[in-house]
N, C-alpha and C positions, 0 to 999 in steps of 0.2 A: 504493500500500500504506500509506504514511504517513497519507494522508487517511482511509483505512478504519479504521486503528487509532485515529486521533484521534476519529472518530465513535463508535466502540465505547466508548472511554474516557469520553466525555461522557455516553453513555447509562447506563453503569454508575454513574457518579457521581450522576446523577439518581435512579437506583433506590435507591442507598444513602441518599441524603438523605431520600427519601420513607419508606423503612423506618425510618430513625432517628427521624423525627418521629412515626411511628406508635408506635414503642416508647415514647417519652416520653409520648405521649398516653394510652397504656394502663396507665401505671404505677399501682399501687395507691395509694389515697388514704385510708389508715386512721390514726387517732390512735395514738400510741405511738412512732412512729419517723418521722424526717424523710423526706418524699417530695417530690422536686422534679420537676415535669413538663416543665421546660424545661432546655436545656443551661445550665450554670453561666455561660457567657459572655453569656447573654441575661438573667440575673437582675441587676436593679439592687440594689446593696447599700443597706440601710436600717439605721439604728442600733438599731431594735427587733428586728431579726432575731436569733434565738438564736445563730447562727454569729458574727455581729458582736459580740454581747455577750460571748460566750465568748473572743473575742480581746481584749476590753477590759482596761484596768488600773484597779483600784479600790484605790489605796494608802491612802486615809483620811488621818488625821493624828493627832497627839497629842490625847487627850481633855483638855479644859480644864475644871476645876471652876469653874462660874460662881456657884453658890450652894449652901450646905449647908442641907438641909431637916430637919425633925423626924425622928427615928429611928423605925424600926419595932420590932417585938418583938425581933428579933435581927439587924437590919441597919440600915445608914445609907443615907440617900437624898440625892441631889444633883441639881441641874440642871447638866448638862455640855454642852459644845459640841465640834464637830469640823468639818472641812471636806470638802465634796463638790463636785466640779466648780468649785472656787473659791468656793463659797457656804458661809456659816457656818450650820450646822444645829444646833439644840438638841435635847436629849433628856433623859429621866429615867433616872438611873443609880442602881441599888441595889447595895450591896456588903455581903456577910455580915460579921457580927462573929464573934469567936471565933478558934480556931486554924485557920489556913489549911491545906488539904490539901497534901501534899508537892509536888505538881505544879501547885498553884493551884486556884482555884475554877472549876467549870464555868460556862458562860455560856448565857443565853437571850437572843437578839435578839428583841424583842417588836414585831411589826408591827401597829399599831392599824388599825382599820377606818375607813371614811369618817366624818369629822366636818367640817362646813363649815369650811374653812381659816381664815376670818376669826374664827370662834368658838372655834377650838381653843386649848386651854391645856395646857401640858406637864404640870401637876400634876393635871389634872382627867380624869375618866373612867377606866375600867379599873383603879380603885384595888384592888378585891378580887382581880382577876386577877394584877396585879403582886405584890401582897402574898403570895399563895399560893406563887408561884414563889420569891420572895425568902426567905420563911420556910423553904422547903425546901432552902436552902443554895446558891442560884444567884446569880451576878452577873446582873442583869437590866438590859438597856439598851433603852429604848423611844424610837427616833428619831422626831422630829416630822415629817419630810419637808420638802422645800423649799416655801416659800410657806405653810406651816401655822404658825399662831401667830407667834412672833417669828423664825422661820427665814427666811433670805434666799431670794430667787428667786420664781418664779411657780409656783402650784399646778397643775402640768401633768397630774396624775393618773397612774394606773397602767396603764390598758388600751391606750392608743394612744400612749404615750410611755414611754421607758425611764427617765425621770427619777427616779421614786420608788424603783425597784429599784436604780438607781445609788447613790442616797443610802443605801439599806440595806446594799449591799455595801461602801460606804466606811465605814459605821458598824461593820460586822463587822471590817474591817481595823483600825479605830481601837481597838476594844475589845481586840483581840489584843495591842496594845502595852502594855496595863496590866500591871504586874508582879504584880498579885494574881490574874490569871486563868491558866487552862490553855488555851493557844491551840489545843490538839488536841481540846478537849471543848466545842464550840460547837453549840448547838441553835438552832432558830428556831421561833417561834410566830406565827401570823397569824390575824386575824379579818376576815372579809368582804373588803374591798379588800385588807387586809393578807394575806389568804390567797392572793390572786392574786400579790402581790409575793413571798410565800414560795415559791410554786410556780415562778415565773420564776427566783428566786434558786437554787432547787434544780437547775435544768438549766444554770445558768451557773457556779456555784461548787462546788468539791469540799470546801470547808472546813466545810460544814454536816453534822453527824454524826447528827442526828435532827430531824424536823420534825413539828409538830402544827398542824393547821388547823381552825378552828371556823367554820362557816357561810361557807365560802370562795367567792369568785367565781372558781371553777376550771373553768367550762365552756369549751368551744371558742369561737372567734370567731363561729362560726355560732350557738352558743347565746347568746352575749352580745348579738348583733345581732337575732336572730330569736326566741329562746325565753326571754327574760328579761322577765317581766311582774311588776312589783312590785304588791303589794296595799295599799301605803301610799304617801303622797305623797313625791316626791323633788324637793326644791326647792333646787338649788345656786344660788349667787349668779350674777348675770348675767356677772360677770368670769370666774368659774370655768367656767360653762357655755360661754362663748365660747372659752376655751382648749381645753376638752375637745372640743367639736364641731369646732373648727378642725383639731385634730390628726387626728381621725377622718376629716373630709372631705378633708383633704390626702392621706391615704393612699388613700382611695377614688378621688379624682380622678386620682391618679398611677398607681395599680396596679389599679383595679377593685375589685369586691366579692368576698367569699369565694366566691360561686357562680361569678363570671365568671373569677376568677384564684385558684383554691384553692391552687396551689403557693406563691404569694407569702404568702398569709395563714397557711398551714401553717408557713412558715419563721419566722413571728413567734410561733407558738403553742406554749407549753410542752407542751401535750397531744400534739403531734406530734413532740416531742423528748424523750420520757420515758426514752429509753435512756440519757440523761445523768444521771438520778437515781441517786445512789450511796448515799443514806441511807434508813433506814426512815421511813415516813410514817404518821401517825395522823390520821384524819379524823373530825370530829364535825359533826352537823347536826340541827337541830330540825325535826320534821315540820310544825310550825305556823309556820315561818319565813315571814313576809310580805314580806321584802325580797329574799332570795336563795333560789331554789328548791333544796330539799335534793337534788334530782336531779342538780345539778351535782357534788356530792360523790360521789354514787353512781356517776356516770359515770366520774369520776377513779379511784375505787376499782377499778372493772372494768377500766379501761385499764391501771392499774399491775399488777394481778394477771395480766392477759393476757400481759404481757411478763416475768413472773417477779419483780417487785419486792416487797419486804416492805412490806405495808400493812395497817392495821387501820381498820375503818369502824364507827362507832357512830351510830345514829339514835335520837333521843329523841322519843317519840310526842307529848308535850304541850309540847315546848319551842319557844321563839321564836327569833328571830335571834341573840340574845345567849346562848342556852341558859341562861336564868335559872332560879331556883328553880321547881320542886323538882328540876331536873336539874343545876344548877350544880355542887353539891358532888361528884356522881358523875363528871361530865365533867372536873372539875379533878383529882380523885383519879386518874383514868385518865391524864390528861395528865402529871401529876407522876411517876407510876409509869413511864410510857413514857420520859420523859427520864432518870429514875434508871437505868433498864435500860441505856441506851445512852451515858450521859454520866458515870456514876459508877463 
């Protein structure tokens, strides 16, 4: 009798195992919420996983004023520094002049797009963008990211390494320590690569109260690998290309491709973790963008709406990747108004 019961038990265990694997294999694989097709015990943790980043600590440091720059119309500019993962990171800081609001100035963390790291300079590019937010009464902090300009570290990129997002989250914590700011009124703006960083930050941190993305690299990993075709040359330095390709190839070698192991890649992808987005999002894209397909923004808009998140999407028929004139003023007006609505 004991042998018979043992045999029956083994058969039942085998059936349950088969049914369990079939259940995981048939799990839905839709952007917007996390889907794991394998038991958690079989998932190898990776620092780029959203679940791992959400467990991380991003304490930042005190912001140190390194240099005082010429003032704007109603704000003062500085080059400031802070620490991220033990690396000294520089950034452009603007602080409004005049009477400070009772609870402090609202803040915009400004995530710039891709610029060759060896060519990057803290005070160059995005001058009109930063000026518009600063004149509107915001403390603006534009972190340089590691390996960019004079910042320490290697330029690991944003898509296959958590490094740049870690730098931005540490920048956010550092700015919160300033006595001039309201730590409960922090927004985030991102362009291109900075849009990807902004989206990843949104699913990791609850400190961001509003986010605006222009021409963002906000497609899924399948989009980034298979549906991203630039119409202009992309020529990173050999050092940077080696770092980026190494990170990507290491992931593929260890875990497979998005098509062979979608559950792993979805665990890294903000688009499959949008349930963690707690703030309203505004998206802008130029229909004549030759660097990042405007359809990436359209797709994110649809995914956010599908799960009931607050999102606005604007597309500009004649605009390029930077949403330059004649669309710049309108896009900036919409961006400032959006931040004003949720941060003031």
